[in-house]
C-alpha positions as CSV (number, residue, x, y, z in Angstrom):
1,M,0.0,0.0,0.0
2,E,2.8,2.4,0.8
3,R,4.3,1.7,-2.6
4,I,1.0,2.5,-4.2
5,R,0.8,5.8,-2.3
6,L,4.3,6.7,-3.3
7,M,3.6,5.9,-7.0
8,A,0.4,7.9,-6.9
9,A,2.1,10.9,-5.2
10,C,4.9,10.9,-7.8
11,A,2.4,10.7,-10.7
12,L,0.4,13.5,-9.1
13,V,3.4,15.8,-8.7
14,A,4.3,15.2,-12.4
15,A,0.9,16.4,-13.5
16,L,0.4,19.0,-10.7
17,P,-0.5,22.5,-12.0
18,P,1.2,25.5,-10.3
19,G,-2.2,26.7,-9.1
20,G,-2.9,23.7,-6.9
21,L,-5.0,20.5,-6.8
22,P,-8.3,20.1,-8.7
23,I,-10.6,19.5,-5.8
24,S,-14.1,20.9,-5.5
25,E,-17.3,20.9,-3.4
26,E,-17.4,21.3,0.4
27,V,-17.1,19.1,3.5
28,P,-19.7,19.4,6.3
29,E,-19.0,22.1,8.8
30,P,-17.5,21.1,12.1
31,P,-20.0,20.0,14.8
32,T,-21.7,22.4,17.2
33,L,-20.1,21.9,20.6
34,T,-20.9,23.2,24.0
35,A,-17.2,24.1,24.7
36,E,-16.5,27.8,24.6
37,S,-13.0,27.1,23.2
38,W,-11.8,24.1,21.2
39,V,-9.4,22.9,18.5
40,L,-8.7,19.8,16.5
41,Y,-5.2,19.3,15.2
42,D,-3.8,16.7,12.8
43,A,-0.4,15.9,14.3
44,D,1.0,14.1,11.2
45,A,0.1,16.8,8.7
46,D,0.9,19.7,11.2
47,V,-2.5,21.2,10.4
48,V,-5.3,22.7,12.5
49,L,-8.4,21.1,11.0
50,A,-10.8,23.4,12.9
51,S,-10.9,25.6,15.9
52,K,-13.0,28.1,17.8
53,N,-11.7,30.7,20.3
54,A,-8.5,28.7,20.4
55,D,-6.3,31.6,21.5
56,V,-8.6,32.8,24.3
57,E,-6.9,32.5,27.7
58,R,-8.8,30.4,30.2
59,P,-8.3,28.5,33.4
60,M,-7.2,25.0,32.6
61,A,-7.9,22.9,35.7
62,S,-6.1,19.5,35.9
63,V,-4.8,19.5,32.3
64,T,-2.2,21.6,34.0
65,K,-0.6,18.2,34.9
66,I,0.5,17.7,31.3
67,M,3.1,20.4,32.0
68,T,3.8,19.1,35.4
69,A,4.7,15.7,34.0
70,L,6.9,17.3,31.3
71,V,8.9,19.3,33.8
72,V,9.3,16.3,36.1
73,R,10.5,14.1,33.2
74,D,13.0,16.8,32.2
75,N,14.6,17.0,35.7
76,T,14.4,13.5,37.2
77,E,14.9,9.8,36.6
78,L,12.0,7.4,37.1
79,D,13.6,5.4,39.8
80,E,14.4,8.3,42.1
81,S,12.6,8.2,45.4
82,F,11.9,10.6,48.2
83,R,9.7,11.0,51.3
84,I,6.3,12.7,51.2
85,T,5.9,15.9,53.2
86,E,2.8,16.8,55.4
87,F,2.1,19.7,53.0
88,A,1.9,17.4,50.0
89,A,-0.2,14.8,51.7
90,A,-2.7,17.4,52.9
91,T,-3.5,18.6,49.3
92,G,-7.2,18.2,48.7
93,E,-9.6,17.5,45.9
94,A,-8.5,14.6,43.6
95,E,-5.9,12.5,45.4
96,I,-4.2,9.2,45.5
97,G,-3.9,9.2,49.3
98,I,-0.2,9.6,49.9
99,A,0.9,9.8,53.6
100,P,3.5,11.9,55.3
101,G,6.8,10.1,55.6
102,E,6.1,7.5,52.9
103,L,8.8,6.8,50.4
104,W,7.5,7.1,46.8
105,T,9.3,6.9,43.4
106,V,9.0,9.5,40.7
107,E,7.5,6.9,38.4
108,D,4.7,5.9,40.8
109,L,3.8,9.5,41.5
110,L,3.8,10.4,37.9
111,L,1.4,7.4,37.3
112,A,-0.8,8.7,40.0
113,V,-0.8,12.2,38.4
114,M,-1.6,10.9,34.9
115,V,-4.1,8.2,35.8
116,R,-5.9,9.4,39.0
117,S,-5.1,13.1,38.4
118,G,-3.8,13.2,42.0
119,N,-3.2,16.7,43.3
120,D,-1.3,15.3,46.3
121,A,1.1,13.5,43.9
122,A,1.5,16.6,41.8
123,V,2.4,18.7,44.8
124,A,4.9,16.0,46.1
125,L,6.7,16.0,42.8
126,A,6.7,19.8,42.6
127,E,8.3,20.1,46.1
128,Y,10.9,17.5,45.2
129,V,11.8,18.9,41.8
130,G,11.4,22.6,42.4
131,G,11.9,22.9,46.1
132,S,8.5,24.6,46.5
133,I,5.3,25.2,44.6
134,E,6.6,28.6,43.6
135,G,9.9,27.2,42.4
136,F,8.3,24.5,40.4
137,A,5.8,27.0,38.8
138,E,8.8,29.0,37.7
139,M,10.2,25.9,36.0
140,M,6.8,25.2,34.4
141,N,6.8,28.7,32.9
142,D,10.4,28.3,31.7
143,K,9.3,25.1,29.9
144,A,6.3,26.9,28.5
145,A,8.6,29.6,27.1
146,A,10.9,26.9,25.6
147,L,7.8,25.4,23.8
148,G,6.9,28.8,22.4
149,L,3.7,29.2,24.4
150,E,2.7,32.8,24.5
151,H,-0.7,32.6,26.2
152,T,0.1,30.3,29.1
153,Q,1.1,30.9,32.7
154,F,1.3,28.6,35.7
155,V,1.2,29.2,39.4
156,N,0.7,25.7,40.6
157,P,1.3,22.1,39.5
158,H,-2.3,20.8,39.9
159,G,-4.5,23.3,38.2
160,L,-6.8,24.3,41.1
161,D,-8.2,27.8,40.3
162,A,-5.8,30.6,41.1
163,P,-5.2,34.1,39.7
164,G,-2.7,34.1,36.9
165,H,-3.1,30.4,36.0
166,Y,-4.3,30.1,32.5
167,T,-3.7,28.7,29.0
168,T,-5.4,28.4,25.6
169,A,-6.6,25.5,23.5
170,N,-3.9,26.0,21.0
171,D,-1.2,26.0,23.7
172,L,-2.6,22.8,25.1
173,V,-2.1,21.2,21.7
174,V,1.6,22.0,21.9
175,M,1.9,20.6,25.4
176,A,0.0,17.4,24.4
177,T,2.3,17.0,21.4
178,A,5.3,17.2,23.6
179,L,3.9,14.7,26.0
180,L,3.1,12.2,23.2
181,E,6.8,12.4,22.2
182,D,7.8,10.9,25.6
183,P,7.0,7.2,25.4
184,V,6.8,6.8,29.2
185,L,4.2,9.7,29.6
186,A,2.3,8.6,26.5
187,Q,1.9,5.1,28.0
188,M,0.8,6.5,31.3
189,A,-1.7,8.8,29.6
190,R,-3.4,5.8,28.0
191,T,-3.4,3.6,31.2
192,R,-6.9,2.9,32.5
193,F,-6.1,1.3,35.8
194,A,-3.1,1.3,38.2
195,K,-2.6,-0.3,41.6
196,F,-0.2,0.9,44.3
197,W,0.8,-0.6,47.6
198,P,-1.6,-0.3,50.6
199,D,-1.6,2.9,52.6
200,P,-0.4,2.9,56.3
201,A,-3.8,1.7,57.4
202,G,-3.6,-1.3,55.0
203,V,-6.2,0.0,52.5
204,D,-5.4,-0.7,48.9
205,R,-4.7,2.3,46.8
206,K,-6.1,2.0,43.3
207,A,-6.3,4.5,40.5
208,R,-8.8,4.4,37.6
209,S,-8.4,6.8,34.8
210,T,-10.6,9.9,34.8
211,N,-10.8,9.8,31.0
212,K,-14.0,7.9,30.3
213,L,-13.2,7.7,26.6
214,L,-10.3,5.3,27.1
215,G,-11.4,1.8,26.0
216,V,-14.8,3.1,25.0
217,F,-14.1,5.3,22.0
218,P,-11.9,3.3,19.6
219,G,-8.7,5.0,18.8
220,V,-8.5,7.3,21.9
221,I,-5.0,6.9,23.5
222,G,-5.3,9.6,26.2
223,L,-4.7,12.3,27.4
224,K,-6.0,14.3,30.3
225,T,-9.2,15.5,31.9
226,G,-9.9,18.5,34.1
227,Y,-12.6,20.4,36.0
228,T,-12.9,23.3,38.3
229,N,-15.6,25.9,38.9
230,Q,-13.8,28.5,36.8
231,A,-12.4,26.3,34.1
232,G,-15.5,24.2,33.6
233,L,-15.0,20.8,32.0
234,V,-11.7,20.5,30.1
235,L,-10.4,17.5,28.0
236,V,-7.2,17.1,26.0
237,S,-7.5,14.0,23.8
238,A,-5.2,12.0,21.6
239,F,-6.8,9.9,18.9
240,Q,-5.3,7.4,16.4
241,H,-7.3,6.8,13.2
242,G,-5.5,4.7,10.6
243,D,-2.1,6.3,10.1
244,R,-3.2,9.6,11.6
245,T,-2.9,11.1,15.1
246,L,-5.4,13.8,16.0
247,I,-5.3,16.0,19.1
248,G,-8.5,17.5,20.3
249,V,-9.0,20.1,23.0
250,V,-12.2,21.3,24.5
251,M,-12.3,24.0,27.2
252,K,-15.2,25.4,29.3
253,S,-17.4,22.6,28.1
254,E,-20.8,21.5,29.4
255,G,-20.0,17.9,28.4
256,H,-16.4,17.4,27.6
257,F,-16.7,13.7,26.7
258,D,-19.7,14.3,24.3
259,D,-18.0,17.3,22.7
260,T,-14.8,15.3,22.2
261,R,-16.6,12.3,20.7
262,E,-18.3,14.6,18.1
263,L,-15.1,16.5,17.4
264,L,-13.0,13.3,16.9
265,D,-15.6,11.6,14.8
266,W,-15.8,14.7,12.5
267,G,-12.0,14.8,12.3
268,A,-11.8,11.1,11.4
269,H,-13.8,11.9,8.2
270,T,-11.8,14.9,7.1
271,I,-9.4,14.8,4.2
272,T,-5.7,13.9,4.7
273,L,-2.6,14.7,2.7
274,N,-2.7,11.2,1.3
275,D,-6.2,11.8,0.1
276,L,-5.2,15.1,-1.6
277,L,-2.3,13.4,-3.4
278,L,-4.3,10.5,-4.6
279,A,-7.6,12.1,-5.5
280,P,-6.6,13.6,-8.9
281,L,-5.6,10.2,-10.1
282,V,-9.1,8.8,-9.8
283,A,-10.5,9.1,-13.4
284,D,-14.0,9.9,-12.2
285,Q,-12.6,13.0,-10.4
286,G,-11.3,14.4,-13.7
287,G,-7.6,14.0,-12.6
288,G,-4.6,13.3,-14.8
289,G,-4.3,9.6,-14.1
290,Q,-5.2,7.1,-16.7
291,P,-7.8,4.4,-15.9
292,G,-6.2,1.5,-14.2
293,S,-2.9,3.4,-13.6
294,V,-3.3,3.1,-9.8
295,R,-5.1,0.1,-8.3
296,L,-7.5,1.1,-5.6
297,S,-9.9,-0.9,-3.5
298,P,-13.6,0.0,-3.7
299,L,-13.4,1.6,-0.3
300,E,-10.3,3.7,-1.2
301,R,-11.9,4.7,-4.5
302,A,-15.1,5.8,-2.8
303,R,-13.2,7.8,-0.2
304,L,-11.1,9.6,-2.8
305,L,-14.1,10.5,-4.9
306,G,-15.5,12.2,-1.9
307,V,-12.4,14.4,-1.2
308,T,-13.3,18.0,-0.9
309,D,-11.8,21.3,0.2
310,L,-12.2,22.6,3.7
311,T,-14.6,25.5,4.0
312,D,-14.3,29.0,5.4
313,G,-17.0,30.3,7.7
314,S,-17.6,30.9,11.4
315,F,-14.9,28.4,12.3
316,A,-11.1,28.7,11.7
317,L,-10.2,26.0,9.2
318,T,-6.9,25.2,7.7
319,D,-6.4,23.7,4.2
320,P,-3.9,20.9,4.5
321,R,-2.3,22.0,1.2
322,A,-1.2,25.2,3.0
323,S,0.8,23.3,5.6
324,G,4.5,23.1,5.8
325,L,4.4,19.4,5.4
326,A,2.5,19.5,2.2
327,G,5.0,22.0,0.7
328,R,7.9,19.9,1.7
329,I,6.3,16.8,0.2
330,E,5.7,18.6,-3.1
331,T,9.2,20.1,-3.2
332,W,10.9,16.8,-2.5
333,L,8.9,14.9,-5.1
334,R,9.5,17.5,-7.7
335,S,13.2,17.4,-7.0
336,Q,13.4,13.6,-7.2
337,L,11.4,13.1,-10.4
338,P,11.8,16.3,-12.4
339,T,11.8,14.7,-15.8
340,T,10.9,11.0,-15.5
341,L,7.2,11.8,-15.2
342,G,7.2,15.1,-16.9
343,G,7.5,17.3,-13.8
344,D,8.6,20.9,-13.9
């Protein structure tokens, strides 16, 4: 199949007019969501498929812990261990139930952060890595600057509402992308259940993922949920569909799981760069390919015949052809086959 795609791409570039690809009609508009800010990003094509209010700064709740995990991974080894302070153990809201004086490893606390969204585990890690909440928040902001985040600021490692603690849907996409590049954190983000040793009273400590889409919506591989009064319901999702990875973010939602299901389902049916490259070769589309020059299954043929442009409108939509990846593909193919297939 990869060979067919490459042959099709080469043939397309040979016949590609300078003005672009001959694709017409429109795709359905993105779904109507309850979230006040949202974005859907195609990580493989480096394209924002659709977004709304994606640069509006908002409280982020527990998706803060994406950055917490990134900073911890930058500054520790998984097998490092340390004792829990009374301050960390007393942290409220969502918690794994750590106790003062207990010895925990970085790996187990990170797992508690990513699966259970434990605020106590996040504070324990912040104290160990940054010396204090304030010191760790400074490290988080340094990491945000290194990632190029211009609309994000942290004051704590857990995401409980606080003045000056905010981000945007677009900035969360960048953080999520960075987390997925770390295989350890990516595995933790898709873990549905974790068990730790009993607490001092002998009670088992178990963590079940707060992400109810894991194991229910096929293709979802994480990432992080959040809720506070000010932030509302927040969800950062990673979704694998075929050879694509989509990242969805919904903020200030009335139903973050429902919103995300609709957004990911819509994204799964949008066009890809492979579709754009192959579509002109389908004879019914009026492309330059000769009948039978590329062998396609009935399902592939039906999909390509339905390829359309993304529309403009009330939502921010990005044409994949305008992405840097599309330009690099076209440039490389033209340079490799300038004369064999009649390319420019």
